C-alpha positions as CSV (number, residue, x, y, z in Angstrom):
1,X,76.0,111.6,119.2
2,X,77.8,112.1,116.1
3,X,76.5,110.1,113.0
4,X,78.6,109.1,110.1
5,X,77.2,108.0,106.7
6,X,78.2,105.1,104.8
7,X,78.6,105.0,101.0
8,X,78.1,101.9,99.0
9,X,76.3,98.7,99.4
10,X,76.8,96.6,102.5
11,X,77.6,93.2,100.8
12,X,78.5,90.3,102.8
13,X,82.1,89.2,102.7
14,X,82.7,86.9,99.9
15,X,85.7,85.4,101.6
16,X,85.8,83.1,104.8
17,X,87.1,84.4,108.1
18,X,90.4,82.7,107.9
19,X,91.1,84.0,104.1
20,X,89.9,88.0,105.1
21,X,92.1,87.6,108.0
22,X,94.9,86.5,106.0
23,X,94.2,89.2,103.4
24,X,94.0,91.7,105.9
25,X,97.3,90.6,107.7
26,X,99.0,91.0,104.3
27,X,98.0,94.6,103.8
28,X,101.4,97.0,103.9
29,X,101.3,100.0,106.3
30,X,103.9,102.1,104.4
31,X,105.9,101.8,101.1
32,X,102.9,100.5,99.1
33,X,103.2,100.1,95.5
34,X,100.8,103.1,95.0
35,X,102.9,105.6,97.8
36,X,106.2,104.5,95.7
37,X,104.5,105.4,92.5
38,X,103.3,108.8,93.8
39,X,106.8,109.8,95.5
40,X,108.2,108.7,92.0
41,X,106.1,111.7,90.6
42,X,107.3,114.0,93.4
43,X,110.9,113.0,92.4
44,X,110.5,113.8,88.8
45,X,109.5,117.0,89.8
46,X,113.0,117.6,91.5
47,X,111.1,117.7,95.0
48,X,113.4,116.8,97.8
49,X,111.9,115.0,100.8
50,X,112.1,112.7,103.7
51,X,109.8,109.3,104.0
52,X,108.4,108.3,107.4
53,X,109.6,111.3,109.2
54,X,109.6,112.1,113.1
55,X,107.6,110.7,115.8
56,X,104.4,111.3,113.6
57,X,105.7,109.1,110.8
58,X,105.1,111.9,108.4
59,X,104.6,109.7,105.0
60,X,106.4,112.5,103.1
61,X,108.0,115.2,104.9
62,X,109.5,118.4,103.2
63,X,111.6,119.4,106.3
64,X,113.2,122.6,105.4
65,X,109.9,123.9,104.4
66,X,107.9,122.4,107.2
67,X,105.4,120.7,105.0
68,X,103.9,117.4,106.1
69,X,102.3,115.1,103.7
70,X,100.0,112.4,104.9
71,X,99.0,109.6,102.2
72,X,95.7,108.2,103.8
73,X,94.3,105.3,102.8
74,X,90.3,105.5,102.1
75,X,89.7,102.5,104.4
76,X,92.0,103.0,107.2
77,X,91.3,106.6,107.3
78,X,87.7,106.8,106.7
79,X,87.4,108.7,103.6
80,X,84.4,110.9,103.3
81,X,83.6,109.6,99.8
82,X,84.4,105.8,100.2
83,X,84.0,105.1,103.9
84,X,82.3,102.0,104.5
85,X,82.5,99.6,107.4
86,X,82.7,95.9,106.9
87,X,79.7,93.8,107.5
88,X,81.3,91.6,110.4
89,X,82.6,93.2,113.4
90,X,80.8,96.5,113.1
91,X,81.4,98.0,116.4
92,X,85.0,97.0,116.6
93,X,85.7,98.6,113.0
94,X,83.7,101.6,113.8
95,X,85.6,102.2,116.9
96,X,89.0,101.4,115.2
97,X,88.2,103.9,112.2
98,X,86.8,106.7,114.4
99,X,90.0,106.4,116.4
100,X,92.4,106.3,113.3
101,X,90.1,109.6,112.3
102,X,90.6,111.0,115.8
103,X,94.5,110.8,115.6
104,X,94.7,112.0,112.3
105,X,92.8,115.2,113.3
106,X,94.9,115.5,116.8
107,X,98.0,115.1,114.7
108,X,97.1,117.4,112.3
109,X,96.5,120.3,114.9
110,X,99.7,119.9,116.5
111,X,101.9,119.8,113.6
112,X,99.8,122.9,112.3
113,X,100.6,124.5,115.9
114,X,104.2,124.0,115.6
115,X,104.3,125.9,112.3
116,X,103.7,122.7,109.7
117,X,101.6,123.0,106.7
118,X,99.5,119.6,106.8
119,X,98.4,118.3,103.8
120,X,96.2,115.1,103.7
121,X,95.9,113.2,100.2
122,X,93.2,110.2,100.1
123,X,94.4,107.3,98.2
124,X,91.6,107.5,95.6
125,X,93.6,111.1,94.4
126,X,97.1,109.8,94.3
127,X,96.1,106.5,93.2
128,X,94.1,107.2,90.4
129,X,95.8,110.7,89.6
130,X,99.3,110.6,90.7
131,X,100.6,113.1,88.2
132,X,98.0,115.6,89.2
133,X,98.3,115.1,92.8
134,X,102.1,115.6,92.5
135,X,101.3,118.7,90.7
136,X,99.4,119.8,93.4
137,X,102.0,119.3,96.0
138,X,104.6,120.9,93.7
139,X,102.6,124.0,93.8
140,X,102.1,124.2,97.6
141,X,106.0,123.5,97.9
142,X,106.6,126.3,95.6
143,X,104.4,128.7,97.2
144,X,105.7,127.6,100.8
145,X,109.4,128.0,99.3
146,X,108.7,131.6,98.2
147,X,107.0,132.4,101.3
148,X,110.0,131.0,103.4
149,X,112.4,133.1,100.9
150,X,110.8,136.2,101.5
151,X,110.6,135.9,105.4
152,X,114.4,135.3,105.5
153,X,115.4,138.3,103.3
């Protein structure tokens, strides 16, 4: 059986069930302020991309270079640094988050097999250090662009 470690304390929720439900309902799935800020950093580096591309809903796709960038939140994608299960309904959340993680891995494998370079950034990277994260992506794009240019020559 696979065991998952959990970082941080397991404090009880400070909100009522109704309030927590309301908070969770308002969480955006895409186009969060952090994602828009990070994409702005990519644009400042003159990188051309598509947003929420294809059936896989690639967060940021550099289609011409076949680079798929996923901006994964620490909670929903069960970050190895910040993963922590909610105190209530643990079995539901464990199954849900394991399923998300499994889907992420399957998507990454399939895209890789189709010739895409898959890059996953954790929210703690692109939120805390958007400039550094964007520069990392810019380096990947430059290398990939150089690789594609050599291939077509």
